[in-house]
C-alpha positions as CSV (number, residue, x, y, z in Angstrom):
1,X,74.6,102.8,94.0
2,X,76.9,100.9,91.7
3,X,77.4,104.1,89.6
4,X,78.5,106.0,92.7
5,X,81.1,103.4,93.5
6,X,82.3,102.8,90.0
7,X,83.0,106.6,89.7
8,X,84.7,106.6,93.1
9,X,87.0,103.7,92.2
10,X,87.7,105.0,88.7
11,X,90.9,106.7,89.9
12,X,94.0,104.7,89.2
13,X,95.2,105.3,92.8
14,X,93.8,103.1,95.6
15,X,91.6,105.5,97.4
16,X,91.6,103.4,100.6
17,X,95.2,102.4,100.3
18,X,96.8,99.0,99.5
19,X,97.3,97.8,103.0
20,X,94.7,96.1,105.2
21,X,92.5,97.7,107.8
22,X,94.5,97.5,111.0
23,X,91.7,96.0,113.1
24,X,91.1,93.3,110.5
25,X,94.8,92.6,110.3
26,X,95.1,92.2,114.0
27,X,92.1,90.0,114.4
28,X,92.8,87.8,111.4
29,X,96.4,87.1,112.6
30,X,94.8,85.4,115.7
31,X,93.1,82.8,113.5
32,X,94.3,79.7,111.6
33,X,93.8,80.2,107.9
34,X,90.7,78.8,106.3
35,X,88.0,80.1,104.0
36,X,87.0,83.7,104.5
37,X,84.2,86.0,103.0
38,X,84.7,89.7,102.6
39,X,81.5,91.6,101.6
40,X,81.7,95.1,100.1
41,X,85.4,94.5,99.7
42,X,86.1,97.4,97.4
43,X,89.6,97.7,96.0
44,X,90.8,94.4,97.6
45,X,93.3,95.5,100.2
46,X,91.9,93.2,102.9
47,X,91.3,90.3,100.5
48,X,94.8,90.4,99.2
49,X,96.3,90.5,102.7
50,X,94.2,87.5,103.8
51,X,95.3,85.6,100.7
52,X,99.0,86.5,101.4
53,X,98.8,84.8,104.8
54,X,97.2,81.7,103.5
55,X,93.4,82.2,103.5
56,X,91.1,81.0,100.7
57,X,89.4,84.4,99.9
58,X,86.0,85.1,98.5
59,X,84.8,88.7,98.1
60,X,82.0,90.7,96.5
61,X,81.1,94.3,95.9
62,X,78.6,96.4,93.9
63,X,81.4,97.8,91.7
64,X,83.0,96.5,88.5
65,X,85.8,99.0,89.0
66,X,86.4,97.7,92.5
67,X,86.7,94.2,91.3
68,X,89.1,95.3,88.5
69,X,91.4,97.1,91.0
70,X,91.2,94.2,93.5
71,X,92.3,91.7,90.8
72,X,95.1,94.0,89.8
73,X,96.3,94.3,93.4
74,X,96.1,90.5,93.7
75,X,98.1,90.0,90.6
76,X,100.7,92.6,91.8
77,X,101.2,90.6,95.0
78,X,101.0,87.2,93.3
79,X,97.9,85.9,95.1
80,X,94.6,84.5,94.1
81,X,91.2,85.8,95.2
82,X,87.6,84.8,94.2
83,X,85.8,88.1,93.6
84,X,82.4,88.8,92.1
85,X,80.2,91.8,91.4
86,X,77.0,91.5,93.3
87,X,74.7,92.9,96.0
88,X,74.6,91.0,99.3
89,X,71.1,89.8,98.5
90,X,72.3,88.2,95.2
91,X,75.2,86.2,96.4
92,X,74.5,82.5,96.7
93,X,77.3,80.9,98.7
94,X,76.6,77.7,100.6
95,X,75.3,78.3,104.1
96,X,77.7,77.6,107.0
97,X,80.6,77.3,104.5
98,X,83.0,80.0,105.8
99,X,85.5,79.9,108.7
100,X,85.5,83.7,108.9
101,X,83.5,86.6,107.7
102,X,84.9,90.2,107.9
103,X,82.7,93.3,107.6
104,X,85.0,96.3,107.2
105,X,83.2,99.6,106.6
106,X,80.3,98.0,104.9
107,X,77.3,100.4,105.4
108,X,73.7,99.9,104.3
109,X,70.3,101.6,104.5
110,X,68.5,100.9,107.8
111,X,66.0,98.5,106.1
112,X,68.9,96.5,104.7
113,X,71.1,96.3,107.8
114,X,69.4,93.4,109.5
115,X,69.1,91.4,106.4
116,X,72.7,91.9,105.6
117,X,74.0,90.8,109.0
118,X,71.6,87.8,109.1
119,X,72.8,86.6,105.7
120,X,76.5,87.0,106.5
121,X,75.9,85.1,109.8
122,X,74.1,82.3,107.9
123,X,77.2,81.8,105.7
124,X,79.5,81.4,108.7
125,X,80.2,77.9,110.2
126,X,79.5,77.3,113.9
127,X,82.8,78.1,115.6
128,X,83.7,80.5,112.8
129,X,85.0,84.1,113.5
130,X,83.1,87.3,112.7
131,X,85.2,90.5,112.5
132,X,83.6,93.9,112.1
133,X,84.8,97.5,112.0
134,X,82.2,100.1,110.9
135,X,81.7,103.8,111.5
136,X,79.6,104.7,114.5
137,X,76.7,107.1,114.7
138,X,79.1,109.6,116.3
139,X,81.2,109.7,113.2
140,X,79.0,112.5,111.9
141,X,80.7,114.8,114.5
142,X,84.1,113.8,113.2
143,X,83.1,114.4,109.6
144,X,82.2,118.0,110.5
145,X,85.7,118.5,111.8
146,X,87.5,116.5,109.1
147,X,85.5,115.5,106.0
148,X,88.2,113.0,104.9
149,X,87.8,110.8,108.0
150,X,85.2,108.9,106.0
151,X,81.9,107.2,106.2
152,X,78.3,107.8,105.2
153,X,76.6,111.1,106.0
154,X,73.3,109.3,106.7
155,X,72.9,108.6,110.4
156,X,70.8,105.5,109.7
157,X,73.6,103.9,107.8
158,X,76.0,104.2,110.8
159,X,76.1,101.8,113.7
160,X,76.0,101.8,117.5
161,X,76.6,99.0,119.9
162,X,73.0,98.9,121.2
163,X,71.6,98.1,117.8
164,X,74.0,95.2,117.4
165,X,73.2,93.5,120.7
166,X,70.2,91.5,119.5
167,X,72.2,90.2,116.5
168,X,75.3,89.2,118.5
169,X,73.2,87.0,120.8
170,X,74.2,84.3,118.3
171,X,77.9,84.8,119.1
172,X,80.4,84.3,121.9
173,X,81.4,88.0,122.0
174,X,85.2,88.6,122.3
175,X,84.9,92.4,121.8
176,X,82.2,94.9,121.2
177,X,83.0,98.6,121.7
178,X,82.8,102.0,120.2
179,X,86.2,103.7,120.1
180,X,88.1,106.6,118.5
181,X,90.8,105.6,116.0
182,X,93.3,107.4,113.8
183,X,92.6,106.1,110.3
184,X,95.4,106.1,107.7
185,X,93.7,104.3,104.9
186,X,94.3,106.2,101.7
187,X,92.7,109.6,101.0
188,X,89.1,108.8,102.0
189,X,89.7,107.3,105.5
190,X,92.2,109.8,106.9
191,X,92.3,111.2,110.4
192,X,90.4,110.7,113.6
193,X,87.2,108.7,113.4
194,X,84.6,107.0,115.6
195,X,84.1,103.3,114.9
196,X,82.3,100.3,116.3
197,X,84.3,97.1,116.6
198,X,83.0,93.6,117.0
199,X,84.8,90.3,117.2
200,X,83.0,87.1,118.0
201,X,82.7,83.3,117.5
202,X,79.5,81.9,116.1
203,X,77.7,79.6,118.6
């Protein structure tokens, strides 16, 4: 998997752009800055935005190339981020140590999804905010019309609201919905897409 992402991120251009995901930006601006974790952060666009508005940012990704580009973007915008190359199973942050966790287009095999969400939740403080935007199972239809709209082509790696309901029982849900959006995130998230959005506060 790391080879795939290293190759994808080897281009000097930022394939998902240099500006933050719009849902992440909107939700983060509602919160007071603290300590945030960004798993599968890629080229750093969300991490750098969070750092710019005062957050202490921790991030990780499979890809060395992703980390390199994220650090370059942070340097360009004169901010500091803490970024490591790791799988979610390998990271060893202290439990209940983050004020926010944001999962933006982080997709995993079916057998890994529950473990990923469980671990990310365990790292969030009670009262902390969880922000998520991921591609829905209906995204496969959008890919057929426009391959550049993004996302995995494996149905099991995509999400729907029903599968998230058992997990979100540990949260005060502020928003949970599937919706159509117009993505403008570089060359690989471009055009109409179907996403699942979740925003909640850990109980």
